[in-house]
C-alpha positions in Angstrom: 96.2 120.5 49.0 93.0 121.6 50.6 90.8 119.3 52.7 88.0 119.8 50.3 90.1 118.8 47.4 91.3 115.6 49.1 87.7 114.5 50.1 86.5 115.2 46.4 89.5 113.2 44.9 88.8 110.3 47.5 85.2 110.1 46.6 85.8 110.0 43.0 88.4 107.4 43.4 86.4 105.1 45.4 83.2 105.6 43.3 84.9 105.0 40.0 85.1 101.3 40.8 82.1 100.7 43.2 82.0 97.0 43.1 85.6 96.6 44.1 85.3 99.2 46.9 82.2 97.4 48.2 83.8 94.0 48.3 87.0 95.5 50.0 84.8 97.0 52.7 83.0 93.6 53.2 85.5 92.2 55.4 85.5 95.2 57.6 81.7 95.2 57.7 81.4 91.6 58.8 84.3 91.9 61.3 82.8 95.0 63.1 79.3 93.5 63.0 80.5 90.2 64.5 82.4 92.0 67.3 79.5 94.2 68.2 77.0 91.3 68.1 79.3 89.0 70.1 80.0 91.7 72.6 76.2 92.5 73.0 75.2 88.9 73.3 77.9 88.3 75.9 76.9 91.5 78.0 73.3 90.3 77.8 74.1 86.7 78.9 76.1 88.2 81.9 73.1 90.3 82.9 70.6 87.5 82.3 72.6 85.0 84.5 73.1 87.6 87.2 69.3 88.4 87.4 68.4 84.7 87.3 70.9 84.0 90.2 69.6 86.9 92.2 66.1 85.6 91.7 66.8 82.3 93.4 66.8 84.1 96.8 67.9 87.0 98.6 71.4 87.2 100.3 71.6 83.5 99.8 74.3 81.2 101.1 74.5 77.6 99.9 76.1 74.9 101.8 77.0 71.6 99.9 78.5 68.5 101.2 82.0 67.5 100.2 84.9 69.9 99.4 85.9 71.3 96.0 89.5 70.5 94.9 92.0 73.2 95.7 95.4 73.8 94.0 97.7 70.9 94.9 94.9 69.0 96.6 93.3 65.7 95.8 89.7 65.2 95.6 88.4 63.7 98.8 84.7 63.7 98.2 82.9 64.8 95.0 80.3 67.5 95.6 76.8 65.8 95.3 77.8 62.4 96.0 79.2 63.0 99.5 76.8 62.6 102.3 77.8 64.8 105.3 74.9 67.3 106.1 71.9 66.4 108.1 68.7 68.1 109.4 70.5 68.4 112.8 73.0 70.9 110.9 69.9 72.8 109.7 68.7 73.3 113.1 72.1 74.3 114.5 72.5 77.0 111.6 69.1 78.5 112.6 70.8 79.7 115.9 73.4 81.9 114.1 73.1 85.6 114.4 71.9 87.3 111.1 70.2 84.2 109.7 66.7 84.9 108.4 65.7 81.4 107.2 67.3 78.0 106.6 66.0 75.1 104.4 67.5 71.8 103.4 67.0 69.8 100.2 67.2 66.2 99.0 67.3 66.5 95.3 67.5 64.0 92.3 66.0 63.3 89.0 63.1 60.7 88.6 60.6 59.4 86.0 57.2 61.1 86.8 53.9 59.9 85.3 50.3 61.1 85.3 47.3 60.0 83.0 49.4 58.1 80.5 52.0 60.8 80.2 55.6 61.0 81.6 58.4 63.3 82.1 61.9 63.1 83.6 62.4 66.0 86.0 64.0 67.1 89.3 62.3 66.1 92.5 63.2 68.2 95.4 62.5 67.2 98.9 62.2 70.4 100.9 61.1 72.1 104.1 58.5 74.8 104.6 61.1 77.7 104.6 62.2 76.7 101.1 59.8 79.0 99.6 61.0 81.9 101.8 64.6 81.3 101.0 64.2 80.8 97.4 61.7 83.4 96.7 59.2 80.9 95.5 55.5 82.1 94.9 52.5 79.9 94.7 50.0 80.2 91.7 47.5 77.8 93.0 47.2 75.8 96.3 49.6 75.6 99.0 53.4 74.8 99.6 54.8 72.1 101.7 54.0 72.6 105.4 55.6 71.6 108.6 52.7 69.2 109.2 53.4 67.5 105.8 57.2 67.0 106.8 56.2 65.7 110.4 53.9 63.1 109.0 55.9 62.2 105.9 53.0 63.0 103.7 53.0 61.9 100.0 52.1 65.3 98.6 53.7 67.4 95.8 53.9 70.9 94.6 54.8 71.0 90.8 56.0 73.8 88.5 54.3 75.1 85.5 56.4 73.3 83.0 55.7 70.0 84.8 51.9 70.9 84.5 52.2 71.2 80.7 54.5 68.0 80.4 52.1 65.9 82.5 48.6 67.4 81.9 49.0 69.4 78.6 48.9 73.1 77.7 46.0 74.9 79.2 45.1 72.2 81.6 43.0 73.2 84.7 41.9 71.7 88.0 45.3 70.2 88.5 45.4 70.6 92.4 44.0 67.5 93.9 45.0 65.1 91.2 47.6 62.4 91.4 51.0 61.8 89.9 53.4 58.9 90.4 57.1 59.3 91.2 59.0 56.2 90.7 55.6 54.4 90.8 54.9 55.9 94.3 51.5 58.0 94.1 51.6 61.7 95.2 48.7 64.1 95.5 49.2 67.5 94.0 48.5 70.3 96.6 49.9 73.2 94.7 51.4 74.8 91.6 54.2 77.4 91.7 54.2 80.6 89.6 56.3 80.8 86.6 59.8 82.0 87.5 62.2 81.0 84.6 65.5 79.1 84.7 68.4 80.3 86.8 71.2 79.0 84.6 71.7 76.1 87.0 68.2 74.7 87.4 64.7 75.6 86.3 62.2 75.9 89.3 59.4 75.8 86.7 60.4 72.2 85.9 60.7 70.8 89.3 58.5 68.9 91.8 58.6 69.6 95.5 57.9 67.1 98.1 58.3 67.0 101.9 61.9 66.4 102.7 61.2 63.5 105.2 59.2 61.9 102.4 62.1 62.2 100.1 64.5 60.6 102.6 62.1 57.7 103.4 61.1 56.7 99.8 64.1 57.8 97.7 67.3 58.7 99.4 67.0 56.0 102.1 68.9 57.9 104.8 69.0 61.0 107.0 71.3 63.2 104.9 70.5 66.2 102.8 71.8 67.2 99.3 72.3 70.9 100.3 71.4 73.7 102.8 70.3 77.0 101.7 70.5 80.0 104.3 69.0 83.5 103.8 70.8 86.2 105.7 68.8 89.1 107.1 70.6 91.6 104.8 73.5 91.7 102.2 75.6 93.6 104.8 75.9 90.6 107.1 76.0 87.8 104.4 79.9 87.5 104.5 79.9 87.3 108.4 77.1 84.8 108.4 78.9 82.6 105.8 82.1 82.7 108.1 79.9 81.8 111.1 78.3 78.9 109.2 81.7 77.4 108.4 82.8 77.8 112.1 79.6 76.1 113.4 79.7 73.2 111.0 83.4 72.7 111.5 82.7 72.4 115.4 79.6 70.1 114.9 81.6 67.9 112.4 84.6 67.8 114.8 87.0 69.2 112.2 89.9 71.3 113.6 91.6 71.9 110.3 89.4 74.0 107.7 91.2 72.6 104.8 89.8 69.1 105.8 86.3 70.4 105.8 83.7 67.8 104.5 81.4 70.7 103.3 81.8 73.9 101.2 79.9 77.3 101.3 79.1 79.7 98.4 77.2 82.9 98.5 75.4 84.7 95.6 78.3 87.0 95.0 80.6 84.1 94.6 78.3 82.4 92.1 77.6 85.6 90.0 81.4 86.2 90.0 82.1 82.7 88.7 79.3 82.7 86.0 80.3 86.4 84.9 84.0 85.1 84.6 82.9 82.2 82.4 80.6 84.2 80.1 83.2 87.0 79.9 86.0 84.4 78.8 83.6 83.1 76.2 82.7 86.7 74.9 86.3 87.6 74.5 87.0 84.3 72.7 84.1 84.8 70.3 85.1 88.5 69.7 88.6 87.4 69.1 87.5 84.9 66.5 85.2 87.6 64.9 88.0 90.0 65.0 90.1 87.8 62.7 87.8 89.0 59.8 88.9 92.6 60.6 92.6 91.4 59.9 91.3 89.9 56.6 89.5 93.1 55.8 92.6 95.2 56.5 94.6 92.9 54.1 91.9 93.4 51.6 92.2 97.1 51.8 96.0 97.0 51.4 95.6 94.8 48.4 93.1 97.2 46.9 95.2 100.3 47.6 98.3 98.7 46.2 96.3 97.9 43.0 95.0 101.4 43.0 98.6 102.8 43.1 99.6 100.7 40.1 96.6 101.7 38.0 97.0 105.4 38.8 100.9 105.5 38.4 100.6 108.0 35.4 98.2 110.1 37.4 100.6 110.2 40.4 103.5 111.2 38.0 101.4 113.9 36.6 100.4 115.3 39.9 104.0 115.4 41.0 105.2 116.9 37.7 102.9 119.9 38.2 104.0 120.5 41.8 102.4 118.0 44.2 104.6 117.1 47.1 105.3 113.5 48.5 103.1 114.5 51.6 100.1 115.5 49.4 100.1 112.0 47.6 100.8 110.3 50.9 97.7 111.8 52.5 95.6 111.4 49.4 96.0 107.5 49.5 96.0 107.3 53.3 92.6 109.2 53.4 91.2 106.8 50.7 92.1 103.7 52.9 90.6 105.4 56.2 87.5 106.4 54.2 87.0 102.8 53.2 87.3 101.5 56.8 85.1 104.3 58.2 82.2 103.6 55.8 82.8 99.8 56.5 82.8 100.6 60.2 79.5 102.6 60.1 77.8 99.8 58.0 79.3 97.2 60.4 77.9 99.0 63.5 74.4 99.2 61.8 74.5 95.5 60.9 75.8 94.4 64.4 73.0 96.5 66.0 70.5 94.9 63.6 71.6 91.4 64.6 71.5 92.2 68.3 68.0 93.8 67.9 66.9 90.6 66.1 68.2 88.4 68.8 66.3 90.4 71.4 63.1 90.6 69.4 63.0 86.9 68.8 63.1 86.4 72.6 66.4 84.4 72.4 68.4 86.7 74.6 68.3 90.3 75.8 71.4 91.5 73.9 72.8 94.9 74.8 74.9 97.0 72.5 77.0 99.2 74.6 78.5 102.6 73.7 82.1 101.3 74.4 81.8 98.6 71.7 80.6 101.1 69.1 83.5 103.5 70.0 85.9 100.5 69.9 84.5 99.5 66.4 85.2 103.1 65.0 88.6 103.1 66.6 89.5 99.7 65.2 88.2 100.9 61.8 90.4 104.0 61.8 93.4 102.0 63.1 93.1 99.4 60.3 92.7 102.1 57.7 96.0 103.9 58.8 98.0 100.6 59.4 96.9 98.9 56.1 96.8 102.2 54.1 100.3 103.4 55.1 102.4 101.1 53.0 100.5 101.8 49.7 100.4 105.6 50.5 104.2 105.5 51.0 104.8 103.6 47.8 102.7 106.0 45.9 104.4 109.0 47.3 107.9 107.7 46.6 107.2 107.1 42.8 109.6 109.1 40.6 107.4 111.5 38.5 109.4 110.9 35.3 109.3 107.2 35.5 105.7 107.3 36.5 104.7 109.4 33.4 106.5 106.8 31.2 104.7 103.9 32.9 102.5 101.8 30.5 
């Protein structure tokens, strides 16, 4: 049987009942579209998180108080509630070779008011080098200075989101006005440029005040919430992280590193962890979407078995005039593969359309990869062969005499 004849017969068989063929392909279309869309969203999320983490600072190493729980270890101090780092540690870390800048933070959330409006946001006590370490740029006014920290001045630098929440959209002349943090009045001396969220915190929705002021009026002690260190280059980041650990262990008089009262993490660690989490969720969502492919495959098998029953006489006639089992087998197998192939094409188009819509609406920068498209077509062909094989075999094994007598 010639290839041309097989294709003509396949098109004729599928078009003879368009509604049934369309409904049968629907499961494949939805499954392929879901897998492609979920993969595109997952890839976009990974890229977005990586870019956001990179934006918080170059060659960044974060030192936090407390130690994370390891396998077989008990929690000694929870990160965030532990208090083990001080400004003296900050000064000591500045002496390490390969360190560009060091800054400390005292961070917590407070109620902030201004002119009858209020918001609940993060108030971050910082040093002058914070803007360098965290790549923070000023839109208006000035950032926190060494003089502000030395005098414990009650001044604040606010993010664009805070400006909108407290003063309204399009507000001007904000620098010089006053806000109250926990009923304590602060003068606004600057507004940062819009930067966007990092996946962990949004610098646009933060208020920065002198670290010494935060310690005096809010935390009430000399400890800091975290220390951020910027290495001179990515090549020395790992060595700097090791030197930081060694320096702090020595300062805190700890001989066993497993008993450290602090932990360090660099950008590569953060990106790796975030990518692992988003990758796992992408795989989970894709697996759930893939269930519809299985349902679609079962639908194709059901349709092909029904088609074999309806065309029993036709099969008997073909075999009576010389068609071989191989010809009948190929005919029905091609029909099943054609159904899944057309469904796969439509599914790819639909999945790309969903991804494009998500990107166009600004929800996320979804990215459709070539590998996901090739995978979709591969899965389509596989489903067609697997679920079309049994009906094709059943059709090819029909006895021509009994098939001609079938009513």
